[in-house]
C-alpha positions in Angstrom: -5.4 114.6 -49.1 -2.7 112.5 -50.7 -2.2 108.7 -50.5 0.6 109.1 -48.3 -0.8 112.1 -46.2 -3.9 109.8 -45.4 -3.9 108.5 -41.5 -3.8 104.4 -41.1 -5.6 102.8 -38.0 -3.6 100.4 -35.4 -3.7 97.2 -37.7 -3.9 99.0 -40.8 -1.7 95.6 -41.6 -4.6 92.7 -40.4 -6.8 94.5 -43.0 -4.8 93.9 -46.1 -3.8 90.0 -44.5 -7.3 90.0 -45.5 -7.3 91.5 -48.6 -9.6 94.8 -48.1 -9.5 96.7 -50.6 -9.5 100.4 -49.0 -10.8 104.6 -50.1 -9.6 107.7 -48.1 -12.8 109.3 -45.4 -12.0 111.6 -43.4 -8.2 111.9 -43.5 -7.7 108.1 -43.3 -6.7 105.4 -45.1 -10.4 102.9 -44.6 -11.0 99.1 -45.7 -14.3 99.2 -47.8 -14.8 95.9 -48.0 -13.4 92.5 -48.4 -16.0 89.7 -49.4 -17.8 92.2 -51.2 -20.6 94.8 -49.4 -24.2 93.1 -50.2 -22.7 90.0 -48.4 -21.3 92.2 -45.2 -24.1 94.6 -45.0 -26.4 90.6 -45.1 -23.8 89.5 -42.7 -25.1 92.1 -40.2 -28.8 91.6 -41.0 -29.3 88.0 -40.5 -25.8 86.8 -38.0 -23.2 89.5 -37.6 -20.9 91.7 -38.8 -17.4 93.1 -37.3 -16.0 96.3 -38.2 -13.5 98.5 -37.3 -13.5 102.1 -37.6 -10.6 103.2 -35.5 -10.5 106.4 -37.1 -13.4 107.7 -34.8 -12.0 110.8 -32.9 -11.5 110.3 -28.7 -12.0 112.7 -26.4 -11.9 113.6 -22.9 -13.4 116.3 -20.6 -12.5 116.1 -17.4 -11.9 117.9 -13.4 -14.4 119.3 -11.8 -17.7 120.0 -13.4 -16.6 118.8 -16.4 -20.6 117.0 -16.8 -22.2 121.0 -16.4 -19.6 121.9 -19.0 -20.3 119.9 -21.7 -23.7 120.0 -20.4 -23.7 123.7 -21.7 -22.3 123.1 -25.1 -24.0 120.4 -26.7 -27.4 119.9 -27.8 -28.9 116.2 -25.4 -29.7 116.4 -22.1 -27.1 115.2 -20.0 -29.3 115.1 -16.8 -31.5 112.4 -18.4 -28.0 109.7 -18.0 -25.4 109.1 -15.3 -22.6 107.6 -15.2 -22.4 104.2 -17.5 -24.3 105.6 -20.2 -23.6 106.5 -23.3 -25.6 109.8 -25.7 -25.8 111.1 -29.5 -25.7 115.0 -29.4 -24.5 117.8 -31.3 -22.2 120.2 -31.4 -23.9 123.6 -33.3 -22.5 126.4 -34.3 -24.7 130.0 -32.5 -25.8 129.9 -36.0 -28.2 126.3 -36.0 -26.3 124.7 -38.4 -23.9 121.5 -36.6 -19.7 121.3 -36.5 -20.8 117.3 -35.7 -22.6 114.6 -33.7 -21.2 112.3 -31.8 -21.8 110.0 -29.3 -20.2 111.0 -25.5 -19.5 108.4 -22.5 -20.7 110.3 -18.7 -18.2 107.8 -17.2 -18.3 110.3 -14.0 -19.7 114.4 -13.6 -15.6 115.1 -14.3 -15.1 112.9 -16.5 -16.6 112.6 -19.9 -15.3 110.7 -22.9 -16.2 112.3 -26.4 -15.8 110.0 -29.9 -16.9 112.2 -32.8 -16.8 111.8 -36.4 -12.7 111.7 -37.4 -12.5 115.1 -39.7 -14.4 116.7 -37.3 -12.5 116.3 -34.1 -10.2 119.0 -34.3 -13.1 121.2 -34.4 -14.3 120.2 -31.3 -11.8 119.9 -29.0 -10.8 123.2 -30.3 -15.0 124.5 -29.3 -14.8 123.1 -26.4 -11.2 124.4 -24.9 -11.9 126.9 -26.0 -14.8 128.3 -23.2 -14.2 124.9 -20.3 -13.9 126.9 -16.6 -10.7 126.5 -14.6 -9.4 123.2 -13.7 -11.3 121.5 -16.9 -8.9 120.1 -19.5 -10.6 119.3 -23.1 -7.9 116.7 -24.4 -7.7 114.9 -27.6 -7.0 111.1 -27.4 -7.9 109.9 -31.3 -4.6 108.0 -30.8 -4.8 106.1 -27.1 -8.2 104.2 -28.2 -9.1 101.9 -31.6 -13.1 101.7 -31.9 -14.5 98.1 -33.4 -18.2 97.4 -33.7 -19.6 93.6 -33.7 -23.2 94.9 -35.0 -26.0 91.7 -35.8 -28.3 89.2 -34.0 -24.9 87.2 -33.0 -23.3 90.2 -31.3 -23.7 88.8 -28.1 -22.1 85.3 -28.8 -19.4 86.4 -29.9 -18.1 88.8 -27.8 -19.5 86.3 -24.6 -17.3 83.7 -26.9 -14.5 86.5 -26.2 -15.7 86.2 -21.7 -17.2 90.4 -22.6 -19.7 91.2 -21.1 -23.1 91.3 -23.1 -25.9 92.0 -20.2 -25.9 96.0 -21.1 -28.5 98.3 -21.1 -29.1 100.3 -25.0 -26.2 103.1 -25.0 -25.2 102.4 -22.0 -21.5 101.0 -21.3 -18.8 99.2 -18.9 -15.4 99.1 -18.2 -14.0 95.7 -18.7 -11.1 93.6 -19.5 -10.0 91.3 -22.3 -6.7 88.7 -21.6 -5.3 91.8 -18.3 -6.0 93.8 -21.3 -8.6 97.0 -20.1 -12.0 97.2 -22.8 -15.1 99.5 -22.7 -17.3 97.7 -24.5 -20.9 99.7 -25.1 -25.0 98.7 -26.0 -24.4 101.0 -29.3 -23.6 100.8 -32.9 -24.6 102.7 -36.9 -26.4 99.4 -39.1 -29.4 99.2 -36.9 -29.4 95.8 -35.2 -28.6 95.0 -31.8 -24.2 95.5 -31.0 -21.7 96.6 -28.9 -18.8 98.9 -30.3 -15.3 98.3 -28.3 -12.7 100.8 -27.3 -9.9 99.5 -26.3 -6.3 100.7 -26.0 -5.0 101.9 -29.7 -1.8 99.4 -28.2 -3.6 96.2 -27.2 -6.6 96.5 -30.3 -4.7 94.2 -32.5 -4.6 91.0 -30.7 -8.4 91.7 -29.6 -9.1 92.2 -33.0 -8.1 88.7 -34.3 -9.1 87.0 -31.5 -13.3 89.2 -33.2 -11.7 88.3 -37.2 -11.7 84.4 -35.5 -14.7 84.1 -33.6 -16.9 85.7 -36.3 -16.2 83.7 -39.5 -16.7 80.9 -37.1 -19.9 82.0 -36.9 -20.7 82.9 -40.8 -19.9 86.2 -40.8 -18.1 88.7 -42.5 -15.3 91.3 -41.8 -17.0 94.3 -43.0 -15.8 97.6 -44.1 -16.6 101.4 -45.1 -19.1 100.5 -47.7 -22.0 97.6 -45.3 -21.7 100.6 -42.9 -23.0 102.9 -45.6 -25.5 101.4 -46.7 -26.5 99.9 -43.3 -26.8 103.7 -42.2 -28.8 104.6 -44.4 -31.3 101.6 -44.8 -31.6 103.4 -40.9 -32.1 107.1 -41.9 -29.4 107.5 -40.0 -27.6 111.0 -40.4 -23.6 110.7 -41.7 -21.9 114.3 -41.7 -21.7 116.5 -44.8 -24.2 114.7 -46.1 -27.3 114.6 -43.9 -25.5 117.4 -40.9 -23.5 120.2 -42.2 -22.8 124.0 -40.5 -25.9 124.8 -43.3 -28.2 121.6 -42.5 -29.3 121.5 -38.7 -31.2 119.3 -36.6 -34.2 120.1 -37.0 -33.6 119.4 -40.8 -31.9 115.7 -40.1 -35.1 114.7 -38.3 -32.6 115.1 -35.5 -34.6 117.8 -33.1 -34.9 114.2 -30.3 -31.1 114.7 -29.7 -32.1 118.7 -28.8 -32.9 119.5 -25.2 -35.3 122.3 -26.3 -35.5 122.7 -21.7 -31.7 123.2 -21.1 -31.8 127.1 -20.0 -28.2 126.8 -22.2 -26.0 125.2 -25.6 -24.2 126.3 -28.5 -27.1 127.3 -31.0 -30.2 127.8 -28.5 -31.7 130.8 -30.3 -31.3 129.6 -33.2 -32.9 126.8 -33.4 -35.6 127.2 -31.1 -36.5 130.1 -33.8 -36.2 127.6 -36.6 -38.6 125.7 -34.3 -41.3 128.1 -33.9 -40.9 128.2 -37.3 -41.2 125.3 -38.7 -37.3 124.2 -40.4 -37.8 125.8 -44.5 -36.7 121.9 -46.0 -36.6 118.6 -44.0 -35.3 115.1 -45.0 -37.5 112.1 -46.5 -36.5 108.8 -47.6 -37.2 108.2 -51.4 -37.7 104.8 -51.9 -37.3 103.5 -56.3 -40.1 103.4 -58.2 -37.8 102.8 -61.2 -34.2 101.1 -62.0 -31.6 102.5 -60.8 -30.3 104.0 -58.4 -30.0 107.0 -56.5 -26.9 108.7 -55.5 -26.1 112.4 -53.4 -26.3 115.8 -54.8 -29.4 114.2 -57.8 -32.3 116.9 -58.0 -35.3 115.8 -56.5 -38.4 117.1 -58.9 -42.7 117.3 -58.1 -44.5 118.5 -60.9 -41.3 118.7 -63.0 -39.9 121.5 -60.6 -37.2 121.2 -58.3 -38.2 120.5 -54.2 -35.0 119.0 -53.2 -31.5 117.6 -53.6 -30.3 114.4 -52.0 -28.2 113.6 -50.5 -27.0 110.4 -50.1 -27.6 107.3 -51.8 -27.3 103.9 -52.7 -28.3 100.0 -53.8 -30.5 98.8 -50.4 -28.8 94.8 -50.6 -32.6 94.9 -47.9 -34.9 95.2 -50.0 -33.3 95.3 -53.8 -34.1 99.1 -54.8 -32.8 102.1 -55.1 -33.0 104.8 -52.1 -31.3 108.3 -50.5 -32.4 110.0 -47.7 -33.5 113.7 -49.9 -33.6 117.2 -48.4 -36.8 118.6 -49.6 -38.4 121.8 -49.2 -41.3 122.1 -46.7 -42.7 124.1 -48.8 -43.9 122.2 -50.9 -46.0 120.6 -49.0 -45.2 116.7 -49.7 -45.7 113.9 -47.7 -45.3 110.7 -46.9 -46.3 107.7 -50.2 -46.2 111.0 -52.6 -44.7 110.4 -55.7 -41.0 112.5 -57.1 -39.1 111.9 -59.6 -35.0 112.4 -59.7 -32.9 114.1 -61.7 -30.5 110.5 -62.5 -28.1 112.0 -65.8 -30.3 113.9 -66.8 -32.6 110.4 -66.9 -36.1 111.4 -64.9 -36.6 108.2 -61.7 -39.6 107.5 -60.3 -39.3 107.4 -56.4 -41.8 107.2 -53.5 -41.6 109.5 -50.0 -40.5 107.3 -47.1 -40.5 108.1 -43.5 -36.8 107.3 -42.0 -36.5 104.3 -41.4 -36.8 101.7 -44.7 -35.7 98.8 -42.6 -37.4 97.8 -39.9 -35.5 99.0 -36.5 -33.7 95.8 -34.3 -30.8 98.4 -31.9 -33.3 97.4 -29.1 
């Protein structure tokens, strides 16, 4: 996709003002960094960071029995939550691969709001719309709402200062107002830190974002881009579709079996996933922590005693740990366990690494 074809979010001009560098991601022109990825990453871990992730998809499933319909399609068990709660779930193929991972906002039994990944929104909407029962509509609302993520130990202070609610359980949401305009506030995020995601209307996005920028900068925090978002989620072992999840990488292989309602009578890919669970996945996601100097990247071969046993799916330098880290799919037949040493082929150089069960750093989300 050329630069001319890339989509832009509702506050692109603000990112230009803030001095962002940009790159294409999921068909959108996205801010990668402002002050630098390491500074932005550190702000989220120690203070607060603000992300514009309005490229994320949005879709509305509405009508009598909407929740029952979505529950029969997506993997996680919606009966575990109710109105005012959100849930991580997966849209799978019948062969057990993953079309997308997404968040479901349970508004009511007859209204669910979905937040898929940008590049996969159309596929998720089409898959649901094709089999939706009479009276249930599936509407793509990609450009109806913006999404801002306020992440870090001081995230609640930022929202409180703007008069927004913060006394919210993890993965719960409330519909609030800011300066007379509606904004949905959810206790969630993709950083591993305490945080919130705000969903204002697309047309109202700029005013709210500017207010958030002022509050974050006054606290000593940072506006953060896609670079920090990636290093933060990699330290947590969070999957990114197209890397740790795909139509050829199942939830079990990606350590996302916890997001599958195994006792549900129906969901897309159920038979294939149950069979894989019984047999055991042929490969599994592990963390790699470099023991030698060097930066790990995706698509690098992992070796044990000179023999290939897997491949990296994501890799970066960890600003928190000050070492190279990666996520990798490792063959189960290799019989490896946490603490075992492997080698990674980094452009012809063998770099030693230790197998780690993700996350690499402590989880502070709750």
